[in-house]
C-alpha positions in Angstrom: 11.0 -9.2 37.4 12.7 -8.9 33.7 14.5 -5.8 33.2 16.3 -4.5 29.5 19.8 -3.7 29.9 21.9 -1.4 27.6 25.6 -1.4 27.6 27.3 0.9 25.9 31.2 0.2 25.5 33.9 2.3 24.2 37.5 2.7 24.6 39.3 4.5 27.3 41.0 7.8 26.6 44.5 7.6 25.1 43.5 3.8 23.2 43.9 4.4 19.7 40.7 4.1 17.9 41.6 3.5 14.1 37.5 3.2 13.0 36.7 6.1 14.6 40.0 8.2 13.0 38.9 6.9 9.4 35.6 8.1 10.3 36.4 11.4 11.1 38.6 11.5 8.2 36.1 10.7 5.5 33.6 13.2 7.1 34.6 16.4 5.5 34.9 14.9 1.8 30.6 14.1 2.5 30.0 17.3 3.6 30.0 16.8 7.3 32.6 19.7 8.3 33.1 20.6 12.0 32.8 17.2 13.2 35.7 16.0 15.8 36.0 13.4 18.5 34.6 10.4 16.7 35.1 7.2 18.8 33.6 3.7 17.8 32.4 1.4 20.2 29.7 -1.2 20.6 26.1 -1.5 21.9 25.0 -4.7 24.0 21.4 -5.3 24.6 19.9 -8.1 26.9 17.0 -8.9 29.2 17.8 -10.1 32.8 15.9 -11.6 35.4 16.7 -9.9 39.1 14.5 -9.3 42.3 14.8 -5.3 41.6 16.4 -3.0 39.4 19.9 -2.6 42.2 20.3 -6.2 41.6 19.7 -6.3 37.7 22.5 -3.4 37.8 25.1 -5.1 39.8 24.6 -8.5 38.1 24.8 -6.6 34.2 28.3 -4.5 35.7 29.7 -8.1 37.1 28.9 -9.3 33.4 30.6 -6.1 31.6 33.5 -6.5 34.2 34.0 -10.6 33.8 32.6 -11.1 29.8 31.8 -8.1 27.8 34.1 -5.7 28.1 38.3 -5.7 28.4 38.6 -3.4 31.5 42.3 -2.9 30.4 41.4 -0.7 27.3 37.4 -0.3 27.3 34.9 1.5 29.8 31.4 0.7 30.0 28.1 2.4 30.9 25.0 -0.1 31.8 21.3 1.4 31.9 19.0 -1.0 33.5 14.8 -0.8 33.0 11.9 -2.6 33.7 11.0 -5.0 30.5 8.4 -2.5 28.6 9.3 0.9 30.2 10.6 3.3 27.4 11.7 5.5 29.9 
């Protein structure tokens, strides 16, 4: 089976996020008051072939740990769904 994988990568707490800080400082000048806690990360999407959703999730998480993230400074959340499933 094929599965769509969505990986959301973000900096761990306590790690400086200069891009997020810059955006947050600019927002009031653009009329967006009251916005805080801005952080910038990355999203990685791909399709993976696996026997079931459990195997697909394990493969995707292994890929994150070994290649897609720097586990010292980043965390990732992985979402897996069958191809074509909009849920």
